[in-house]
C-alpha positions as CSV (number, residue, x, y, z in Angstrom):
1,M,134.5,24.7,111.2
2,R,133.6,26.1,107.7
3,K,130.2,24.5,108.0
4,F,129.8,26.9,111.6
5,L,131.3,29.8,110.2
6,L,128.6,29.7,106.8
7,F,126.1,29.0,110.0
8,L,126.8,32.1,111.8
9,S,127.3,34.4,108.5
10,V,123.9,33.5,107.1
11,I,122.8,34.6,111.1
12,L,124.7,38.2,111.0
13,V,123.0,38.6,107.7
14,G,119.7,37.4,108.5
15,F,120.3,39.9,111.9
16,L,121.6,42.9,109.8
17,F,118.5,42.4,108.1
18,L,116.1,42.4,110.5
19,V,118.0,45.3,112.3
20,R,117.6,47.5,108.9
21,L,114.2,46.7,108.5
22,F,113.6,47.8,112.4
23,Y,115.3,51.2,111.8
24,L,113.0,51.7,108.4
25,Q,110.1,50.9,110.0
26,I,110.5,52.5,113.6
27,Y,113.3,55.3,113.4
28,S,113.3,56.6,109.9
29,A,109.3,56.9,109.3
30,N,109.4,60.3,110.6
31,K,107.3,63.2,109.7
32,H,109.5,64.4,107.4
33,D,110.0,61.5,105.4
34,L,105.9,61.4,105.1
35,F,105.6,65.1,103.7
36,E,108.4,63.8,101.3
37,D,106.5,60.2,100.2
38,N,104.1,60.7,97.1
39,A,102.6,57.1,98.4
40,I,100.7,59.1,101.2
41,R,98.5,61.5,101.2
42,K,98.2,64.2,103.3
43,V,95.0,66.0,104.6
44,Y,95.2,69.2,106.7
45,D,92.8,70.2,109.3
46,Y,92.5,73.9,109.7
47,P,92.2,75.1,112.9
48,K,89.5,77.4,114.4
49,R,90.8,81.3,114.4
50,G,90.9,82.9,117.6
51,F,88.1,85.7,118.3
52,V,89.2,89.1,118.7
53,Y,87.3,91.0,121.4
54,D,87.5,95.1,122.4
55,R,88.9,96.0,125.6
56,N,85.1,95.9,127.0
57,G,84.8,92.3,126.1
58,A,82.4,93.1,122.7
59,L,83.1,90.4,120.0
60,L,84.3,92.0,116.9
61,V,85.7,89.2,115.0
62,A,84.5,85.5,114.9
63,N,84.5,83.0,112.1
64,Q,82.3,81.0,109.4
65,P,82.4,78.1,107.8
66,S,84.3,78.2,104.4
67,Y,84.4,75.7,101.6
68,D,87.4,75.2,99.2
69,V,87.5,73.3,96.1
70,M,91.4,71.4,96.4
71,F,93.0,69.1,93.9
72,I,96.2,67.5,93.3
73,P,97.2,68.2,89.4
74,R,98.8,64.8,88.6
75,E,95.8,62.8,90.1
76,V,93.2,64.7,87.8
77,K,91.5,63.0,85.4
78,P,89.5,63.7,82.0
79,L,86.2,65.2,83.2
80,D,83.5,67.0,81.5
81,T,85.1,70.6,81.8
82,L,82.0,72.2,80.8
83,E,79.9,71.3,83.5
84,F,82.7,71.6,86.1
85,C,82.8,75.1,85.2
86,S,79.4,75.8,85.4
87,L,79.2,74.3,88.8
88,L,82.1,76.7,90.3
89,K,81.0,79.8,87.6
90,I,84.1,79.8,86.0
91,T,85.5,80.2,82.2
92,K,87.6,77.5,80.9
93,D,90.5,79.7,80.4
94,Q,90.2,80.3,84.4
95,F,90.2,76.4,84.4
96,K,93.4,76.1,82.5
97,Q,95.1,79.2,84.3
98,I,94.4,77.9,87.7
99,Y,95.7,74.1,86.4
100,N,98.7,75.7,85.0
101,K,99.5,77.6,87.9
102,A,99.3,75.0,90.1
103,Y,101.1,72.4,88.0
104,H,103.8,74.6,87.9
105,Y,103.9,74.7,91.7
106,S,103.5,71.4,92.2
107,P,102.2,68.7,90.3
108,W,101.8,66.1,93.7
109,L,100.8,68.7,96.2
110,P,97.4,69.8,97.2
111,S,96.4,73.3,95.5
112,V,93.1,75.1,96.1
113,F,91.1,75.2,93.3
114,I,88.4,77.7,94.0
115,P,88.4,79.4,97.6
116,H,85.5,80.2,99.7
117,L,82.6,78.2,98.2
118,S,79.3,79.6,99.6
119,K,77.0,77.2,101.4
120,E,74.7,77.1,98.7
121,D,77.1,76.0,95.9
122,Y,78.9,73.5,98.1
123,A,75.7,71.9,98.5
124,V,75.3,71.6,94.8
125,L,79.0,70.6,94.0
126,Q,79.1,68.0,97.1
127,E,76.4,66.0,95.2
128,K,78.6,65.3,91.8
129,M,82.1,65.7,93.2
130,R,82.4,61.8,92.6
131,K,82.5,62.9,88.7
132,F,85.6,64.7,89.2
133,E,88.7,62.3,90.0
134,G,91.2,64.3,91.5
135,F,89.3,67.1,93.3
136,Y,87.9,67.1,96.6
137,I,86.2,69.7,99.2
138,Q,88.0,71.1,102.6
139,K,86.1,72.7,104.9
140,R,88.2,75.9,106.8
141,S,86.8,78.8,108.8
142,L,86.6,82.5,107.3
143,R,86.2,85.5,109.3
144,L,82.8,86.7,110.5
145,Y,83.1,90.4,111.1
146,Q,80.8,91.4,114.0
147,T,81.2,95.0,113.0
148,T,81.3,97.2,110.1
149,I,83.9,99.6,111.7
150,G,87.6,99.0,112.4
151,A,89.0,98.0,109.0
152,N,92.2,99.5,109.7
153,V,92.5,98.3,113.2
154,L,91.5,94.9,112.8
155,G,92.9,94.1,109.3
156,D,92.0,91.0,107.3
157,I,93.4,87.5,105.6
158,G,94.3,86.8,102.4
159,E,96.0,83.8,100.7
160,V,99.8,83.4,101.2
161,N,102.1,84.1,98.5
162,N,105.1,82.2,97.1
163,A,107.7,84.6,99.2
164,I,105.6,83.4,102.5
165,I,105.6,79.8,101.4
166,Q,109.2,79.7,101.0
167,S,110.5,81.8,104.0
168,D,107.6,79.8,106.5
169,P,107.5,76.0,106.3
170,Y,104.4,76.1,107.9
171,Y,101.9,77.7,105.4
172,K,101.3,75.7,101.8
173,M,99.5,76.6,99.0
174,G,96.1,78.2,99.5
175,D,96.6,79.0,103.5
176,L,95.5,82.3,104.7
177,I,97.4,84.7,106.5
178,G,96.5,87.9,108.4
179,K,97.6,90.9,106.1
180,Q,97.1,93.8,108.2
181,G,96.0,95.2,111.4
182,V,95.7,92.8,114.3
183,E,95.5,90.2,112.2
184,A,99.0,90.6,111.0
185,S,100.3,91.4,114.2
186,Y,99.3,88.5,116.0
187,E,99.1,85.9,113.1
188,E,101.1,83.4,115.0
189,D,99.0,83.5,118.2
190,L,95.6,83.7,116.1
191,R,95.9,81.0,113.5
192,G,96.4,78.3,115.8
193,V,98.3,74.8,114.5
194,K,96.9,72.7,111.9
195,G,95.8,69.0,112.3
196,I,97.0,66.5,109.8
197,K,95.8,63.2,108.4
198,F,98.1,61.0,106.5
199,I,96.4,58.2,104.2
200,Q,98.0,55.6,102.8
201,K,97.5,55.0,98.7
202,D,98.0,51.5,96.9
203,R,99.7,51.4,93.6
204,F,96.7,52.3,91.8
205,N,96.6,55.7,93.8
206,R,93.6,54.6,96.0
207,D,93.0,55.4,99.4
208,I,93.5,52.2,101.7
209,G,93.5,53.9,105.3
210,P,95.4,55.7,107.5
211,Y,99.1,55.3,107.5
212,K,100.1,52.9,110.4
213,D,96.5,53.3,112.0
214,G,97.0,57.2,112.2
215,I,99.8,57.1,114.9
216,Y,101.1,60.1,113.2
217,D,98.1,61.9,112.8
218,T,97.6,65.1,114.5
219,L,94.5,66.8,115.8
220,P,94.3,70.8,115.4
221,E,95.1,73.2,118.1
222,P,92.9,76.2,117.8
223,G,93.9,80.0,117.7
224,K,93.8,82.0,120.8
225,D,91.5,84.6,121.6
226,I,92.7,88.2,121.9
227,T,91.6,91.0,123.2
228,I,92.5,94.6,121.7
229,T,92.7,98.0,123.9
230,I,90.2,99.7,121.1
231,D,87.0,100.8,122.4
232,A,84.5,99.7,119.6
233,K,81.9,102.3,120.7
234,L,84.4,105.2,120.4
235,Q,86.0,104.0,117.4
236,E,82.4,103.9,115.8
237,Y,81.7,107.4,117.2
238,G,85.3,108.3,115.8
239,E,84.2,106.9,112.2
240,L,81.0,108.9,112.2
241,L,82.8,111.7,112.8
242,M,85.5,111.3,110.5
243,K,82.4,110.7,107.3
244,N,82.9,112.7,104.1
245,K,86.5,113.9,105.6
246,R,90.2,112.5,105.0
247,G,92.5,112.5,108.1
248,G,93.0,110.4,110.9
249,I,92.5,110.1,115.0
250,I,94.4,108.3,117.5
251,A,93.2,108.1,121.2
252,I,95.6,106.5,123.8
253,E,95.3,106.0,127.6
254,P,98.1,108.0,128.7
255,S,98.7,105.8,132.0
256,S,99.1,102.6,129.6
257,G,99.6,103.4,126.0
258,E,96.6,101.6,125.2
259,I,95.3,102.8,122.0
260,L,91.7,103.4,122.5
261,A,90.9,104.8,118.8
262,M,92.8,104.4,115.9
263,V,90.4,106.0,112.7
264,S,91.6,106.4,109.1
265,A,89.2,108.3,106.9
266,P,87.8,107.4,104.5
267,S,87.2,104.0,105.8
268,F,85.6,100.9,104.7
269,N,83.4,97.8,106.1
270,P,85.7,95.0,106.7
271,N,83.5,92.4,105.6
272,L,84.1,93.2,102.2
273,L,88.0,91.6,102.1
274,V,85.8,88.3,103.0
275,G,85.1,85.6,100.7
276,R,85.2,85.1,96.6
277,D,84.8,88.6,96.2
278,R,87.7,89.6,98.7
279,S,89.7,90.1,95.4
280,K,87.6,92.2,93.2
281,N,86.7,94.6,96.4
282,Y,90.4,94.8,97.3
283,S,91.4,95.8,93.8
284,K,88.6,98.4,93.6
285,M,89.7,99.9,96.6
286,H,93.7,99.5,95.6
287,Y,93.0,101.3,92.7
288,D,91.2,104.2,94.1
289,T,93.8,106.8,94.1
290,I,91.5,109.6,95.4
291,S,89.9,108.6,98.0
292,K,92.8,105.5,99.4
293,P,90.4,103.8,101.6
294,L,93.4,101.1,102.2
295,Y,95.9,103.7,103.2
296,D,96.1,103.8,107.2
297,R,96.3,108.0,107.5
298,S,96.3,107.6,111.5
299,L,99.9,105.6,111.2
300,L,100.7,106.2,107.6
301,A,100.2,109.9,107.0
302,Q,102.8,112.3,107.8
303,Y,101.6,116.2,108.1
304,P,103.6,119.2,109.5
305,P,102.4,118.8,113.4
306,G,101.6,123.0,113.0
307,S,100.9,124.8,116.3
308,P,100.8,121.6,118.9
309,F,104.3,121.3,118.3
310,K,105.1,124.9,119.9
311,V,104.3,122.7,123.4
312,L,107.6,121.0,122.8
313,N,109.7,124.4,121.8
314,A,108.0,125.8,125.4
315,L,109.4,122.7,127.1
316,I,112.8,122.4,125.8
317,G,113.3,126.7,125.8
318,L,112.4,125.6,130.0
319,Q,114.8,122.6,130.0
320,E,117.6,124.7,128.3
321,K,117.1,127.5,130.9
322,V,116.8,129.8,127.7
323,V,113.5,131.4,128.7
324,T,111.3,131.3,132.0
325,I,107.7,131.5,132.3
326,H,107.5,135.4,133.0
327,D,109.7,136.0,129.8
328,R,107.6,138.3,127.3
329,F,107.7,138.6,123.6
330,G,105.8,141.2,121.4
331,C,104.0,140.7,118.3
332,R,103.5,142.4,115.6
333,M,100.9,140.5,113.6
334,G,104.2,137.9,112.7
335,Y,107.9,137.4,113.9
336,Y,110.3,140.1,112.3
337,L,113.7,140.0,111.5
338,G,114.8,143.4,111.3
339,S,112.0,144.8,108.6
340,R,111.0,141.2,107.0
341,R,108.7,139.5,108.2
342,L,109.5,135.6,108.5
343,T,106.1,134.4,109.5
344,G,102.7,136.0,110.3
345,C,100.4,135.8,113.5
346,H,96.9,136.5,114.1
347,S,95.7,139.3,115.7
348,H,95.7,139.0,119.9
349,S,97.1,141.1,123.1
350,S,100.8,141.6,123.2
351,P,103.4,141.3,124.5
352,L,102.6,137.6,125.9
353,S,104.5,135.1,128.4
354,M,104.7,131.6,128.4
355,I,101.3,130.3,129.4
356,D,99.0,133.0,127.2
357,G,101.6,132.5,124.3
358,I,100.2,128.9,124.3
359,A,96.4,129.9,125.0
360,Q,96.9,132.4,121.8
361,S,99.2,130.3,119.7
362,C,101.5,133.1,119.1
363,N,104.1,132.5,116.6
364,S,106.3,135.2,117.7
365,Y,106.3,134.1,121.2
366,F,107.4,130.9,119.8
367,A,110.0,132.1,116.8
368,N,111.7,133.8,119.7
369,V,112.1,130.7,122.0
370,Y,113.2,128.7,119.1
371,R,116.0,131.1,118.3
372,R,117.1,131.1,121.6
373,I,117.5,127.5,122.3
374,I,119.5,127.1,119.1
375,D,121.6,130.3,119.4
376,K,122.4,129.0,123.3
377,Y,125.3,127.1,121.4
378,D,128.2,128.5,119.5
379,D,127.7,126.1,116.1
380,P,123.9,126.2,115.5
381,A,124.3,122.5,114.2
382,Q,125.0,121.5,118.1
383,G,122.1,123.7,118.8
384,M,120.2,121.9,116.4
385,N,121.0,118.5,117.8
386,V,120.3,119.6,121.7
387,W,116.8,120.7,119.9
388,S,116.5,117.6,118.0
389,D,117.2,115.2,120.8
390,H,114.6,116.6,123.1
391,V,111.9,116.4,120.4
392,K,112.7,112.7,119.7
393,S,112.8,111.9,123.4
394,F,108.6,112.3,123.2
395,G,108.7,109.4,120.5
396,L,108.8,112.1,117.4
397,G,111.0,111.4,114.3
398,N,111.1,107.4,114.4
399,Y,109.4,104.5,114.5
400,L,107.3,104.1,117.9
401,G,108.0,100.4,118.4
402,Y,104.0,99.6,118.7
403,D,102.5,96.3,118.0
404,L,101.0,96.7,114.2
405,K,102.8,96.2,111.0
406,I,102.9,99.7,109.5
407,G,104.2,103.2,110.3
408,S,106.2,106.0,108.7
409,K,108.8,107.5,110.5
410,G,108.1,111.1,110.3
411,R,111.3,113.6,110.3
412,I,112.9,115.7,112.9
413,P,115.9,117.5,111.4
414,D,119.4,117.8,113.2
415,G,122.5,119.8,112.3
416,D,123.8,117.3,110.0
417,F,120.7,117.8,108.2
418,Y,120.9,121.7,107.7
419,N,124.7,121.0,107.0
420,K,124.1,118.9,104.0
421,W,121.4,121.3,102.9
422,Y,122.9,124.8,103.3
423,G,126.9,123.4,104.0
424,E,128.8,123.6,107.0
425,N,128.5,126.8,108.9
426,R,126.5,128.5,106.2
427,W,123.2,128.9,108.2
428,V,121.7,130.5,111.2
429,S,118.7,129.5,113.6
430,T,116.6,132.0,111.2
431,Y,117.1,129.8,108.1
432,N,114.7,127.6,109.6
433,I,112.5,129.6,112.2
434,S,109.4,127.9,111.0
435,N,110.5,124.3,112.7
436,A,109.4,127.2,116.3
437,I,105.8,126.5,114.7
438,G,105.7,123.0,113.6
439,Q,106.3,123.8,109.7
440,G,109.4,123.9,108.0
441,E,111.0,120.1,107.5
442,V,109.2,118.9,110.6
443,E,106.7,116.1,110.1
444,A,104.8,113.5,112.3
445,T,102.3,111.3,112.3
446,P,98.8,111.2,114.2
447,I,100.0,108.6,116.4
448,Q,103.5,110.4,116.8
449,L,101.2,113.5,118.2
450,A,99.3,111.9,120.6
451,N,101.8,109.8,121.7
452,M,103.6,113.5,122.5
453,I,100.4,114.4,123.8
454,A,100.2,111.6,126.4
455,A,103.6,112.2,126.8
456,I,102.9,115.6,128.4
457,G,100.1,114.2,130.4
458,N,101.8,112.2,132.5
459,R,104.4,115.2,133.3
460,G,107.3,113.7,131.3
461,F,106.7,110.0,130.6
462,Y,104.6,107.2,128.2
463,F,104.4,103.6,127.5
464,T,104.6,102.7,123.9
465,P,101.7,103.1,122.0
466,H,100.1,99.3,121.8
467,I,96.9,97.6,120.3
468,I,97.0,94.4,122.4
469,K,95.4,94.1,125.7
470,N,95.5,90.4,126.4
471,I,96.3,87.2,124.7
472,E,94.6,84.0,125.9
473,S,97.2,82.4,128.6
474,E,99.8,84.8,127.7
475,T,101.3,88.2,129.2
476,I,101.9,90.8,126.5
477,D,105.2,92.1,125.9
478,T,107.3,94.1,128.5
479,N,108.0,96.5,126.3
480,Y,104.4,98.0,126.2
481,T,104.4,98.1,130.0
482,T,107.9,99.7,130.7
483,P,107.5,103.6,131.0
484,K,110.1,105.5,128.7
485,H,111.1,109.1,129.9
486,T,111.5,112.5,128.1
487,T,114.7,114.6,128.6
488,I,112.4,117.3,130.2
489,D,112.4,117.5,133.8
490,K,108.9,117.1,135.8
491,E,108.5,120.6,137.1
492,H,108.9,122.4,133.8
493,F,105.5,120.5,132.4
494,E,102.8,122.3,134.8
495,P,103.0,125.6,133.1
496,V,102.9,124.3,129.8
497,V,99.9,121.9,131.0
498,Q,98.1,125.5,132.4
499,G,98.8,126.9,128.7
500,M,96.7,124.4,127.2
501,F,94.4,124.4,129.9
502,D,94.0,127.8,129.2
503,V,93.5,126.8,125.5
504,Y,90.1,125.7,126.7
505,N,89.4,128.4,129.2
506,K,90.5,131.9,126.8
507,G,92.4,130.8,124.0
508,T,91.9,129.5,120.6
509,A,89.6,126.7,122.0
510,A,87.4,128.6,123.8
511,A,83.9,127.8,122.2
512,L,85.1,124.2,122.3
513,R,84.7,123.6,125.9
514,V,82.8,120.6,127.5
515,S,81.0,121.0,130.7
516,G,82.5,119.2,134.1
517,I,85.3,117.8,132.2
518,D,89.0,119.9,132.4
519,I,90.5,119.6,129.0
520,C,94.0,120.8,128.2
521,G,94.3,121.1,124.1
522,K,96.3,123.0,121.6
523,T,94.7,124.0,118.0
524,G,97.0,123.6,114.7
525,T,96.9,124.9,110.8
526,A,99.1,123.3,108.7
527,E,99.9,125.0,105.5
528,N,99.8,122.8,102.9
529,F,101.9,123.0,99.8
530,I,102.5,121.2,96.7
531,K,104.8,121.9,93.6
532,I,102.8,122.0,90.2
533,N,104.8,122.3,87.2
534,G,107.6,123.7,89.3
535,V,105.4,126.3,91.3
536,K,104.9,126.1,94.7
537,T,101.2,126.0,95.0
538,Q,99.2,126.6,98.6
539,L,96.0,124.6,99.1
540,T,93.8,124.6,101.9
541,D,95.3,124.2,105.4
542,H,95.0,121.5,107.4
543,S,93.1,121.0,110.6
544,I,95.2,119.5,113.8
545,F,93.9,119.9,117.4
546,V,95.7,117.5,120.0
547,A,94.5,117.0,123.7
548,F,94.3,115.2,126.6
549,A,91.9,115.0,129.6
550,P,91.1,115.2,132.7
551,K,94.1,117.6,133.5
552,D,95.5,116.1,136.5
553,N,95.5,112.2,135.7
554,P,94.5,112.2,132.4
555,K,92.0,109.3,131.0
556,I,92.5,110.3,127.2
557,A,95.5,111.6,124.6
558,I,94.1,112.4,121.5
559,A,95.2,113.6,118.0
560,V,93.4,114.7,115.2
561,F,94.1,115.4,111.6
562,V,91.6,116.8,108.9
563,E,93.1,117.5,105.6
564,N,92.2,120.4,104.2
565,G,90.2,121.3,107.1
566,Y,90.9,124.8,107.1
567,W,92.2,125.8,111.0
568,G,92.6,123.8,114.0
569,S,89.1,124.6,116.1
570,R,86.9,124.4,112.9
571,F,87.1,120.6,112.2
572,A,89.6,118.9,114.6
573,G,89.1,120.8,117.7
574,K,85.4,120.0,117.5
575,I,85.9,116.4,116.8
576,A,88.5,116.2,119.4
577,S,86.5,118.0,122.4
578,L,83.7,115.4,121.1
579,M,85.6,112.4,121.4
580,I,86.4,113.0,125.1
581,E,83.6,113.9,126.1
582,K,81.8,110.3,124.6
583,Y,85.0,108.4,126.3
584,I,84.7,110.2,129.4
585,K,80.9,110.5,130.0
586,D,79.6,108.0,127.7
587,H,77.2,110.6,126.2
588,I,77.0,114.0,124.5
589,T,76.0,117.1,125.7
590,R,78.0,119.3,123.3
591,T,75.5,118.4,120.5
592,D,76.0,121.8,119.0
593,L,79.5,120.3,117.9
594,E,77.7,117.0,117.0
595,D,75.3,118.2,114.8
596,W,77.6,121.0,113.0
597,I,80.7,118.0,112.0
598,L,77.9,116.0,110.9
599,T,76.0,118.1,108.4
600,H,79.7,119.6,107.3
601,S,81.1,117.6,104.7
602,L,85.0,118.4,102.9
603,E,84.0,115.9,100.1
604,D,83.5,119.2,98.2
605,E,86.8,120.9,99.5
606,Y,88.2,118.0,97.3
607,H,86.6,119.0,93.7
608,K,85.7,123.1,93.9
609,P,87.7,125.5,91.7
610,Y,89.9,127.9,93.5
611,S,90.9,131.5,92.4
612,G,93.8,134.0,94.0
613,E,97.0,135.5,93.2
614,T,100.6,134.8,93.0
615,F,102.8,135.8,95.7
616,K,106.3,135.5,97.2
617,I,107.7,133.0,99.9
618,N,111.4,133.0,100.8
619,G,112.1,134.5,97.3
620,E,110.1,131.7,95.5
621,T,107.2,132.0,93.4
622,T,104.2,130.8,95.2
623,L,100.5,130.5,93.5
624,Q,98.3,130.5,96.5
625,V,95.0,129.5,95.2
626,I,94.4,127.9,91.5
627,P,91.6,126.2,89.7
628,L,91.3,122.4,90.9
629,D,91.3,120.2,88.1
630,K,91.1,116.3,87.9
631,S,95.0,116.1,87.1
632,L,95.4,118.3,90.4
633,K,93.0,115.9,92.4
634,S,95.0,113.3,92.2
635,K,98.4,115.5,92.8
636,I,96.2,116.2,95.8
637,S,95.6,112.7,97.1
638,N,98.9,112.5,97.7
639,L,99.8,115.2,100.0
640,S,100.0,113.0,103.3
641,N,101.8,110.3,101.7
């Protein structure tokens, strides 16, 4: 019996060993274990990144081959450092710095030693790689821009940092990721999925072949091609018109919310951020504190919206039933409270009703309407809250929710804002009368104003602006196809639209009409102040224009900001008319406007000396114009920030 028990024990122990061995070989050899196993080398196969096309099918972004010199720090053997550095065109100090950084990250994992070798450098190095143990060359693709425009739209790709690696296990040291624009917004779609090969090594750390005959190896999955909403021809034309100027242009298709053009000036060639010179070029633009080409003014810059904001006050006045389209208000070159002028105005006929008030951009008319809105309620804070809610229903004062990674909130004040500023029950509507004309505490970005004007063109609704039109084998987010409605009833829009139509027919943009297109627009001039040594200083005004066309069933809505562009029709209005004609007709008949814009630069505006006098605004000393030295130029460059 004892002999039989011993025999059973041997059988049982043998069976347990077999089960354990089977488990270790079949079940526990998962990919996670393979990644932790230092006896297995991991070789990644990078997928082709998805292409980017414009709305008309024009290829904007493709790929080109690139070669990275990779290394595993612990596997590096003594080498001729001088020869190696000479081949890679680096110094010995750079060699040490790169090696130490990678060793600190992980001595066992592959790291990029030198990225983005050219074909020529790769050919020379490839012949001698056998001499440098621990180093190898990995092929991947870089972006190849088929255009020189739209850098702020397309974005760029760059190497991941430690924060990204720690937050997303997909990325490894040396991987590339979308940094800005659509490259960042649609990174997961564009990047694809890396393939991987597991290579078994022997005890001498030599490769001996695929691990388990490659059963765990995977092939790369290419990224998805995407189509964006941008019209490349319109984008290119907008960047041409904004040459030697600063500001932003946003054009939207009102019926869909698709962004047709998104111009930020000054701009740059997106190819500057590709290859080994990427870091040098990026640093140069990053530290350009005057022009700031990397700063996307179309999405980030917050400006006083100026006179285009008046049309919202007209709509709110109608909705709140504090004014009719026939009510007339007088204007004595400004709006007066008793004998004190609160805001000035230009010369025009008086009195005016709503439609003519919009056409002639009368400050006094809209100051009266604004006061009636706020003063309708017993508590001015309550009136401000009602007013603020109406304005925000057009997408102002908050992030619009578009599909780009950056943006600014803008500012639409409410009752709490002024209660904190002046104290509860210690202010009235005349304290913030500048809000009536888009000055004061109101600020908006170009994309917010373009969206606002699209909502007016649609008579009360808008679609969230977006840059994506199509993703290969996918549908776009329903957030971009669901209409958002304003708080203004539809019947109130027609008189306001008529007033904007008359801006072109007999108003402040009469000289900008385009034959065959019914354009509705609104000029704007935003006062431009900064404080220098405690003194409020007025610089050249910003030029603003918003418009949509045609009048019925509009195809395009546009907002144009030109920093220090004087008044609305001087720069921004001309650019808006040309952009509208370019999009609708695909050719330009107003060549007089085009010639003027292309031959007038505003670069001198940022360098010329100013002279003028000191005066008072609401009791505060204001210097109208002053000498413009280098220290002031730097401060001016931050005006829109």
